[in-house]
N, CA, C and O atoms as a GROMACS GRO file, in nm:
protein
  276
    1MET      N    1   0.100  -0.118   0.001
    1MET     CA    2  -0.006  -0.007   0.005
    1MET      C    3   0.093   0.142   0.018
    1MET      O    4   0.180   0.163   0.102
    2THR      N    5   0.051   0.230  -0.090
    2THR     CA    6   0.131   0.341  -0.096
    2THR      C    7   0.112   0.448   0.024
    2THR      O    8  -0.003   0.476   0.055
    3ALA      N    9   0.190   0.493   0.072
    3ALA     CA   10   0.183   0.587   0.175
    3ALA      C   11   0.178   0.735   0.112
    3ALA      O   12   0.236   0.761   0.007
    4ILE      N   13   0.097   0.837   0.191
    4ILE     CA   14   0.072   0.976   0.144
    4ILE      C   15   0.156   1.070   0.232
    4ILE      O   16   0.107   1.090   0.343
    5ILE      N   17   0.251   1.119   0.210
    5ILE     CA   18   0.321   1.223   0.294
    5ILE      C   19   0.317   1.349   0.233
    5ILE      O   20   0.345   1.364   0.115
    6LYS      N   21   0.282   1.444   0.308
    6LYS     CA   22   0.248   1.580   0.293
    6LYS      C   23   0.372   1.677   0.348
    6LYS      O   24   0.377   1.705   0.468
    7LYS      N   25   0.465   1.722   0.261
    7LYS     CA   26   0.565   1.798   0.299
    7LYS      C   27   0.639   1.837   0.176
    7LYS      O   28   0.624   1.782   0.067
    8ASP      N   29   0.716   1.932   0.199
    8ASP     CA   30   0.788   1.993   0.091
    8ASP      C   31   0.879   1.896   0.026
    8ASP      O   32   0.978   1.851   0.084
    9VAL      N   33   0.840   1.861  -0.112
    9VAL     CA   34   0.907   1.767  -0.182
    9VAL      C   35   1.069   1.793  -0.190
    9VAL      O   36   1.151   1.704  -0.165
   10ASN      N   37   1.105   1.932  -0.229
   10ASN     CA   38   1.254   1.934  -0.240
   10ASN      C   39   1.326   1.897  -0.118
   10ASN      O   40   1.432   1.836  -0.129
   11LYS      N   41   1.273   1.931   0.009
   11LYS     CA   42   1.312   1.905   0.140
   11LYS      C   43   1.325   1.757   0.157
   11LYS      O   44   1.432   1.710   0.195
   12PHE      N   45   1.229   1.686   0.134
   12PHE     CA   46   1.214   1.531   0.157
   12PHE      C   47   1.307   1.485   0.053
   12PHE      O   48   1.381   1.402   0.108
   13VAL      N   49   1.338   1.499  -0.067
   13VAL     CA   50   1.438   1.432  -0.146
   13VAL      C   51   1.576   1.476  -0.092
   13VAL      O   52   1.669   1.397  -0.086
   14LYS      N   53   1.585   1.589  -0.056
   14LYS     CA   54   1.721   1.631   0.005
   14LYS      C   55   1.744   1.552   0.134
   14LYS      O   56   1.858   1.504   0.139
   15GLU      N   57   1.675   1.530   0.227
   15GLU     CA   58   1.700   1.446   0.328
   15GLU      C   59   1.712   1.280   0.290
   15GLU      O   60   1.773   1.200   0.360
   16LEU      N   61   1.657   1.256   0.196
   16LEU     CA   62   1.655   1.100   0.136
   16LEU      C   63   1.824   1.116   0.107
   16LEU      O   64   1.903   1.040   0.164
   17LYS      N   65   1.858   1.193   0.039
   17LYS     CA   66   1.996   1.224  -0.016
   17LYS      C   67   2.114   1.213   0.080
   17LYS      O   68   2.224   1.162   0.060
   18LYS      N   69   2.063   1.279   0.202
   18LYS     CA   70   2.148   1.280   0.322
   18LYS      C   71   2.163   1.136   0.397
   18LYS      O   72   2.267   1.108   0.456
   19HIS      N   73   2.068   1.060   0.391
   19HIS     CA   74   2.084   0.938   0.481
   19HIS      C   75   2.097   0.820   0.389
   19HIS      O   76   2.130   0.710   0.433
   20TYR      N   77   2.068   0.842   0.251
   20TYR     CA   78   2.101   0.716   0.149
   20TYR      C   79   2.202   0.770   0.062
   20TYR      O   80   2.196   0.887   0.023
   21SER      N   81   2.295   0.691   0.031
   21SER     CA   82   2.400   0.702  -0.090
   21SER      C   83   2.350   0.686  -0.221
   21SER      O   84   2.407   0.752  -0.309
   22ASP      N   85   2.252   0.610  -0.256
   22ASP     CA   86   2.205   0.612  -0.385
   22ASP      C   87   2.049   0.662  -0.385
   22ASP      O   88   1.962   0.596  -0.329
   23VAL      N   89   2.023   0.779  -0.451
   23VAL     CA   90   1.902   0.813  -0.452
   23VAL      C   91   1.902   0.858  -0.622
   23VAL      O   92   1.984   0.936  -0.670
   24TRP      N   93   1.824   0.811  -0.678
   24TRP     CA   94   1.822   0.841  -0.850
   24TRP      C   95   1.680   0.865  -0.880
   24TRP      O   96   1.586   0.802  -0.833
   25LYS      N   97   1.673   0.984  -0.981
   25LYS     CA   98   1.550   1.009  -1.057
   25LYS      C   99   1.546   0.936  -1.171
   25LYS      O  100   1.614   0.983  -1.262
   26ILE      N  101   1.481   0.826  -1.197
   26ILE     CA  102   1.454   0.722  -1.312
   26ILE      C  103   1.320   0.747  -1.356
   26ILE      O  104   1.252   0.661  -1.299
   27PRO      N  105   1.240   0.827  -1.433
   27PRO     CA  106   1.118   0.840  -1.464
   27PRO      C  107   1.062   0.702  -1.536
   27PRO      O  108   0.940   0.687  -1.533
   28SER      N  109   1.125   0.623  -1.589
   28SER     CA  110   1.108   0.495  -1.675
   28SER      C  111   1.098   0.391  -1.569
   28SER      O  112   1.024   0.297  -1.596
   29SER      N  113   1.147   0.390  -1.474
   29SER     CA  114   1.170   0.278  -1.375
   29SER      C  115   1.048   0.179  -1.341
   29SER      O  116   0.951   0.233  -1.287
   30ARG      N  117   1.042   0.069  -1.362
   30ARG     CA  118   0.927  -0.026  -1.341
   30ARG      C  119   0.936  -0.020  -1.168
   30ARG      O  120   0.826  -0.055  -1.125
   31TYR      N  121   0.995   0.001  -1.098
   31TYR     CA  122   0.988   0.010  -0.953
   31TYR      C  123   0.891   0.116  -0.914
   31TYR      O  124   0.837   0.110  -0.804
   32LEU      N  125   0.865   0.221  -1.002
   32LEU     CA  126   0.768   0.341  -0.959
   32LEU      C  127   0.593   0.295  -1.010
   32LEU      O  128   0.493   0.364  -0.996
   33ASP      N  129   0.602   0.188  -1.059
   33ASP     CA  130   0.464   0.134  -1.101
   33ASP      C  131   0.371   0.130  -0.979
   33ASP      O  132   0.261   0.185  -0.986
   34ASN      N  133   0.410   0.068  -0.872
   34ASN     CA  134   0.355   0.075  -0.737
   34ASN      C  135   0.452   0.130  -0.636
   34ASN      O  136   0.512   0.051  -0.563
   35PRO      N  137   0.474   0.264  -0.626
   35PRO     CA  138   0.554   0.325  -0.538
   35PRO      C  139   0.520   0.291  -0.388
   35PRO      O  140   0.412   0.241  -0.357
   36ASP      N  141   0.635   0.326  -0.283
   36ASP     CA  142   0.632   0.309  -0.158
   36ASP      C  143   0.584   0.441  -0.095
   36ASP      O  144   0.516   0.430   0.007
   37PHE      N  145   0.607   0.548  -0.137
   37PHE     CA  146   0.546   0.675  -0.108
   37PHE      C  147   0.535   0.770  -0.209
   37PHE      O  148   0.619   0.780  -0.298
   38ILE      N  149   0.427   0.845  -0.200
   38ILE     CA  150   0.381   0.954  -0.266
   38ILE      C  151   0.395   1.073  -0.168
   38ILE      O  152   0.342   1.065  -0.058
   39VAL      N  153   0.472   1.193  -0.208
   39VAL     CA  154   0.518   1.294  -0.147
   39VAL      C  155   0.448   1.399  -0.196
   39VAL      O  156   0.480   1.441  -0.307
   40VAL      N  157   0.330   1.467  -0.117
   40VAL     CA  158   0.260   1.588  -0.183
   40VAL      C  159   0.279   1.705  -0.115
   40VAL      O  160   0.248   1.720   0.004
   41ASP      N  161   0.339   1.807  -0.198
   41ASP     CA  162   0.400   1.951  -0.117
   41ASP      C  163   0.253   2.005  -0.096
   41ASP      O  164   0.188   2.001  -0.201
   42PRO      N  165   0.190   2.050   0.004
   42PRO     CA  166   0.075   2.103   0.025
   42PRO      C  167   0.068   2.245  -0.012
   42PRO      O  168  -0.046   2.290  -0.022
   43ARG      N  169   0.172   2.328  -0.037
   43ARG     CA  170   0.164   2.459  -0.090
   43ARG      C  171   0.139   2.452  -0.230
   43ARG      O  172   0.045   2.517  -0.277
   44THR      N  173   0.218   2.375  -0.307
   44THR     CA  174   0.238   2.391  -0.462
   44THR      C  175   0.145   2.275  -0.531
   44THR      O  176   0.088   2.289  -0.640
   45GLY      N  177   0.140   2.167  -0.453
   45GLY     CA  178   0.053   2.068  -0.509
   45GLY      C  179   0.128   1.948  -0.590
   45GLY      O  180   0.071   1.852  -0.641
   46LYS      N  181   0.270   1.978  -0.590
   46LYS     CA  182   0.366   1.904  -0.657
   46LYS      C  183   0.369   1.767  -0.612
   46LYS      O  184   0.371   1.754  -0.490
   47LYS      N  185   0.371   1.651  -0.689
   47LYS     CA  186   0.369   1.529  -0.620
   47LYS      C  187   0.497   1.455  -0.683
   47LYS      O  188   0.541   1.491  -0.792
   48VAL      N  189   0.554   1.350  -0.611
   48VAL     CA  190   0.664   1.297  -0.612
   48VAL      C  191   0.636   1.140  -0.550
   48VAL      O  192   0.595   1.109  -0.438
   49LYS      N  193   0.671   1.057  -0.660
   49LYS     CA  194   0.670   0.927  -0.622
   49LYS      C  195   0.789   0.837  -0.593
   49LYS      O  196   0.882   0.827  -0.673
   50ILE      N  197   0.784   0.776  -0.486
   50ILE     CA  198   0.930   0.732  -0.429
   50ILE      C  199   0.928   0.562  -0.411
   50ILE      O  200   0.818   0.514  -0.388
   51SER      N  201   1.015   0.494  -0.417
   51SER     CA  202   1.033   0.359  -0.427
   51SER      C  203   1.177   0.312  -0.366
   51SER      O  204   1.284   0.362  -0.401
   52PHE      N  205   1.162   0.208  -0.270
   52PHE     CA  206   1.283   0.179  -0.230
   52PHE      C  207   1.291   0.043  -0.291
   52PHE      O  208   1.194  -0.033  -0.295
   53VAL      N  209   1.428   0.010  -0.346
   53VAL     CA  210   1.500  -0.084  -0.444
   53VAL      C  211   1.563  -0.161  -0.343
   53VAL      O  212   1.641  -0.106  -0.265
   54ALA      N  213   1.533  -0.304  -0.334
   54ALA     CA  214   1.623  -0.389  -0.240
   54ALA      C  215   1.650  -0.518  -0.310
   54ALA      O  216   1.582  -0.556  -0.406
   55LEU      N  217   1.756  -0.587  -0.257
   55LEU     CA  218   1.833  -0.706  -0.324
   55LEU      C  219   1.720  -0.816  -0.250
   55LEU      O  220   1.644  -0.775  -0.162
   56ASP      N  221   1.718  -0.944  -0.292
   56ASP     CA  222   1.678  -1.053  -0.245
   56ASP      C  223   1.693  -1.070  -0.085
   56ASP      O  224   1.604  -1.109  -0.010
   57ASP      N  225   1.803  -1.040  -0.054
   57ASP     CA  226   1.851  -1.051   0.076
   57ASP      C  227   1.778  -0.956   0.173
   57ASP      O  228   1.777  -0.977   0.295
   58GLY      N  229   1.719  -0.856   0.116
   58GLY     CA  230   1.646  -0.739   0.202
   58GLY      C  231   1.724  -0.618   0.234
   58GLY      O  232   1.682  -0.521   0.297
   59GLU      N  233   1.845  -0.634   0.183
   59GLU     CA  234   1.934  -0.504   0.197
   59GLU      C  235   1.877  -0.392   0.123
   59GLU      O  236   1.828  -0.421   0.013
   60THR      N  237   1.872  -0.276   0.157
   60THR     CA  238   1.834  -0.156   0.073
   60THR      C  239   1.935  -0.131  -0.008
   60THR      O  240   2.046  -0.116   0.043
   61VAL      N  241   1.921  -0.122  -0.125
   61VAL     CA  242   2.039  -0.072  -0.219
   61VAL      C  243   2.038   0.084  -0.268
   61VAL      O  244   2.138   0.156  -0.268
   62SER      N  245   1.902   0.126  -0.312
   62SER     CA  246   1.899   0.264  -0.361
   62SER      C  247   1.736   0.277  -0.344
   62SER      O  248   1.651   0.192  -0.318
   63ILE      N  249   1.722   0.443  -0.372
   63ILE     CA  250   1.584   0.476  -0.392
   63ILE      C  251   1.583   0.547  -0.495
   63ILE      O  252   1.664   0.635  -0.524
   64VAL      N  253   1.454   0.501  -0.580
   64VAL     CA  254   1.424   0.575  -0.712
   64VAL      C  255   1.311   0.662  -0.669
   64VAL      O  256   1.236   0.653  -0.572
   65TYR      N  257   1.317   0.759  -0.777
   65TYR     CA  258   1.201   0.872  -0.749
   65TYR      C  259   1.162   0.936  -0.890
   65TYR      O  260   1.245   0.938  -0.981
   66ASP      N  261   1.025   0.992  -0.906
   66ASP     CA  262   1.016   1.079  -1.020
   66ASP      C  263   0.876   1.146  -0.984
   66ASP      O  264   0.792   1.104  -0.905
   67ASP      N  265   0.873   1.268  -1.068
   67ASP     CA  266   0.745   1.363  -1.057
   67ASP      C  267   0.629   1.257  -1.081
   67ASP      O  268   0.654   1.142  -1.116
   68LEU      N  269   0.520   1.298  -1.063
   68LEU     CA  270   0.382   1.223  -1.081
   68LEU      C  271   0.337   1.320  -1.175
   68LEU      O  272   0.340   1.443  -1.170
   69SER      N  273   0.290   1.235  -1.269
   69SER     CA  274   0.215   1.334  -1.401
   69SER      C  275   0.088   1.301  -1.403
   69SER      O  276   0.012   1.354  -1.484
   0.00000   0.00000   0.00000
């Protein structure tokens, strides 16, 4: 199930980059078909979908995101 987070999109992505080494904007990624989070900026209405990408052993490898169209 996708979680909705209401927060400034740019600040949210900046925080992700601070805590995770691999954060990628990949618009055509298949991982974004069912995102883990959708971040909505309450002031501007901008929306970004975010997914965690993990290996079979469960170790988080990277984060993939893109703007919602």
